[in-house]
C-alpha positions as CSV (number, residue, x, y, z in Angstrom):
1,X,-82.9,19.8,-63.9
2,X,-82.5,17.2,-61.0
3,X,-79.7,14.6,-61.4
4,X,-79.8,11.5,-59.4
5,X,-77.2,10.0,-58.0
6,X,-78.2,6.3,-58.1
7,X,-76.5,2.9,-56.8
8,X,-75.5,0.2,-59.0
9,X,-78.5,-2.0,-57.4
10,X,-80.8,0.8,-59.1
11,X,-79.8,-0.1,-62.7
12,X,-83.4,-0.7,-63.6
13,X,-84.4,3.1,-62.9
14,X,-81.7,4.2,-65.2
15,X,-82.7,1.8,-67.8
16,X,-86.3,3.7,-67.5
17,X,-84.5,7.0,-67.7
18,X,-82.6,6.0,-71.0
19,X,-85.8,4.3,-72.5
20,X,-87.4,7.8,-72.2
21,X,-84.8,10.0,-73.7
22,X,-82.6,10.5,-70.6
23,X,-78.9,10.5,-70.1
24,X,-77.0,8.7,-67.7
25,X,-73.0,8.4,-66.5
26,X,-72.2,5.1,-66.3
27,X,-68.9,3.2,-65.2
28,X,-67.0,1.2,-67.9
29,X,-63.7,-0.8,-67.8
30,X,-62.3,2.3,-69.4
31,X,-63.7,5.6,-67.9
32,X,-67.1,7.0,-67.0
33,X,-69.3,7.3,-70.1
34,X,-72.2,9.0,-71.0
35,X,-75.2,6.7,-72.1
36,X,-78.3,7.7,-74.3
37,X,-80.6,5.7,-76.6
38,X,-78.1,6.0,-79.6
39,X,-81.5,5.7,-81.7
40,X,-83.0,8.9,-80.7
41,X,-81.6,12.0,-82.1
42,X,-83.0,14.1,-79.5
43,X,-81.2,12.2,-76.9
44,X,-78.2,12.2,-78.1
45,X,-78.2,15.9,-78.8
46,X,-78.7,16.2,-75.1
47,X,-75.2,14.6,-74.4
48,X,-73.5,17.3,-77.0
49,X,-75.3,20.1,-74.9
50,X,-74.1,18.3,-71.5
51,X,-70.4,17.7,-72.7
52,X,-70.3,21.2,-74.8
53,X,-69.2,18.7,-77.7
54,X,-69.1,19.8,-81.3
55,X,-71.9,18.0,-83.6
56,X,-69.2,17.3,-86.1
57,X,-67.5,14.7,-83.9
58,X,-69.2,11.1,-84.1
59,X,-69.9,8.9,-81.0
60,X,-69.8,5.4,-80.7
61,X,-72.2,3.0,-79.6
62,X,-72.4,0.1,-76.7
63,X,-73.8,-3.0,-77.7
64,X,-74.1,-6.3,-76.0
65,X,-72.4,-8.2,-78.9
66,X,-71.8,-8.7,-82.4
67,X,-75.5,-10.1,-82.8
68,X,-76.6,-6.6,-81.6
69,X,-74.0,-5.0,-83.6
70,X,-75.8,-6.8,-86.8
71,X,-78.8,-4.5,-86.2
72,X,-76.9,-1.5,-86.8
73,X,-74.0,-2.3,-89.2
74,X,-74.0,-4.0,-92.5
75,X,-71.3,-5.7,-94.4
76,X,-69.5,-6.7,-91.5
77,X,-65.9,-8.2,-92.0
78,X,-64.5,-11.6,-90.9
79,X,-61.9,-9.4,-89.4
80,X,-64.6,-7.8,-87.0
81,X,-66.0,-11.5,-85.8
82,X,-62.4,-12.3,-85.1
83,X,-61.5,-9.2,-83.1
84,X,-64.8,-9.2,-81.0
85,X,-64.2,-13.0,-80.2
86,X,-60.6,-11.9,-78.9
87,X,-61.3,-8.4,-77.1
88,X,-65.0,-8.2,-76.5
89,X,-66.1,-7.6,-73.9
90,X,-63.3,-5.1,-73.6
91,X,-61.5,-1.7,-74.4
92,X,-62.1,-1.8,-78.2
93,X,-63.9,0.0,-80.6
94,X,-64.2,-1.2,-84.0
95,X,-65.4,1.0,-86.9
96,X,-68.0,-0.7,-89.2
97,X,-70.4,0.6,-92.0
98,X,-73.6,1.6,-90.4
99,X,-77.1,0.9,-91.3
100,X,-80.0,3.8,-92.1
101,X,-81.6,3.3,-88.7
102,X,-78.2,4.9,-87.2
103,X,-78.9,8.5,-87.0
104,X,-76.7,11.3,-88.5
105,X,-75.6,12.7,-85.1
106,X,-74.0,9.7,-83.9
107,X,-72.0,9.5,-87.0
108,X,-71.4,13.0,-87.8
109,X,-73.0,12.2,-91.2
110,X,-70.1,9.7,-92.2
111,X,-70.8,5.9,-93.4
112,X,-69.1,4.6,-90.4
113,X,-69.9,3.9,-87.0
114,X,-68.0,2.8,-84.0
115,X,-69.4,-0.2,-81.6
116,X,-67.8,-1.9,-78.5
117,X,-69.0,-4.1,-75.7
118,X,-67.8,-2.5,-72.4
119,X,-66.4,-5.1,-69.9
120,X,-68.2,-3.7,-66.8
121,X,-71.3,-5.2,-65.3
122,X,-73.0,-2.0,-64.7
123,X,-73.2,-0.8,-68.5
124,X,-73.9,-4.2,-69.7
125,X,-76.9,-4.6,-67.5
126,X,-78.1,-0.9,-69.0
127,X,-77.7,-2.7,-71.9
128,X,-79.8,-5.9,-71.5
129,X,-82.3,-3.9,-69.5
130,X,-82.9,-1.3,-72.4
131,X,-82.1,-3.7,-75.3
132,X,-81.1,-0.7,-76.9
133,X,-77.7,0.7,-78.3
134,X,-76.4,3.3,-76.2
135,X,-73.7,6.3,-76.9
136,X,-70.6,5.4,-75.3
137,X,-68.8,8.6,-75.4
138,X,-66.5,9.5,-72.5
139,X,-68.0,11.6,-69.4
140,X,-66.3,15.0,-69.4
141,X,-66.6,18.3,-70.5
142,X,-65.0,18.9,-73.8
143,X,-61.4,19.0,-73.7
144,X,-61.2,18.0,-69.9
145,X,-60.2,14.6,-68.8
146,X,-62.9,12.1,-68.0
147,X,-64.7,11.1,-64.7
148,X,-63.4,8.3,-63.0
149,X,-65.8,7.8,-60.3
150,X,-69.4,8.2,-59.7
151,X,-68.8,11.3,-57.4
152,X,-66.6,12.6,-60.2
153,X,-69.3,12.3,-62.8
154,X,-71.8,13.7,-60.3
155,X,-69.5,16.8,-59.4
156,X,-69.6,17.5,-63.6
157,X,-72.7,16.9,-64.7
158,X,-75.0,17.7,-62.0
159,X,-77.9,19.5,-63.6
160,X,-76.9,18.3,-67.0
161,X,-78.1,15.0,-66.9
162,X,-80.8,12.8,-65.7
163,X,-78.5,10.6,-63.4
164,X,-75.5,9.1,-62.6
165,X,-75.0,5.4,-61.5
166,X,-72.6,5.3,-58.8
167,X,-69.2,2.9,-59.2
168,X,-65.6,3.3,-60.6
169,X,-63.9,3.0,-63.9
170,X,-60.8,1.1,-62.9
171,X,-58.9,1.3,-66.3
172,X,-58.5,5.1,-67.0
173,X,-57.1,4.4,-70.3
174,X,-59.7,4.9,-73.8
175,X,-60.5,2.1,-75.8
176,X,-58.3,1.3,-79.0
177,X,-60.3,2.5,-81.9
178,X,-59.7,0.4,-85.2
179,X,-61.2,1.4,-88.3
180,X,-62.7,-2.0,-90.5
181,X,-64.4,0.0,-93.3
182,X,-61.6,-0.1,-95.8
183,X,-59.6,-3.2,-97.2
184,X,-56.9,-2.8,-94.3
185,X,-57.5,-2.5,-90.6
186,X,-56.6,1.2,-89.3
187,X,-55.8,2.2,-85.8
188,X,-57.5,5.7,-85.6
189,X,-56.7,5.9,-81.7
190,X,-54.2,3.7,-79.7
191,X,-55.7,2.6,-76.3
192,X,-55.8,-0.2,-74.0
193,X,-55.2,-2.8,-76.6
194,X,-52.0,-2.8,-78.4
195,X,-51.3,-2.8,-82.3
196,X,-49.1,-6.2,-81.7
197,X,-52.3,-7.8,-79.9
198,X,-54.6,-6.8,-83.1
199,X,-51.9,-8.1,-85.5
200,X,-51.6,-11.3,-83.8
201,X,-55.5,-12.0,-84.2
202,X,-55.8,-10.7,-87.6
203,X,-52.5,-12.2,-89.0
204,X,-51.8,-9.1,-90.9
205,X,-50.3,-5.5,-90.8
206,X,-52.6,-3.1,-89.1
207,X,-52.2,0.4,-90.5
208,X,-51.7,3.2,-88.1
């Protein structure tokens, strides 16, 4: 496979590759991510192959906002809208109950799916151009640190994916993951947004 290193101005070309089942490495405000059409089981499986990632690990979705999230999530609680208003776009992944149109490969067969809005213009441009939910897994070989630049992503995934959108992921800290499928909000992974910040918005104790 030939992997193309694209400029940010070539996002339309990357979007076309994604619409046709390809995989792209994309900068976000945290780390580089591997993006594919999250509704295509074959495209998502390419990511597991490229990363060497076990398929029993779920993958989160990038969306443009809660309006798009509603297309793939159901029974969304009020606390999700509060967190989205406070922290999206940004490094917060919320776990919501998935709809049937979300493939099992995304959730490892589970009932919940993680969604977030990346705070990076390149990633947002791809979401707008494709009008698809895109996978939000980090760009790294399984067990290795994620790429922070286009050059790093290209060095790791050359010959494994379709393209790398050049750029930089300045954050370096992964998103905080909060499960909202139960009666109480629960942190599954600590990241860029603190427990205290979440509790301030929700006005309740967040479990961890």
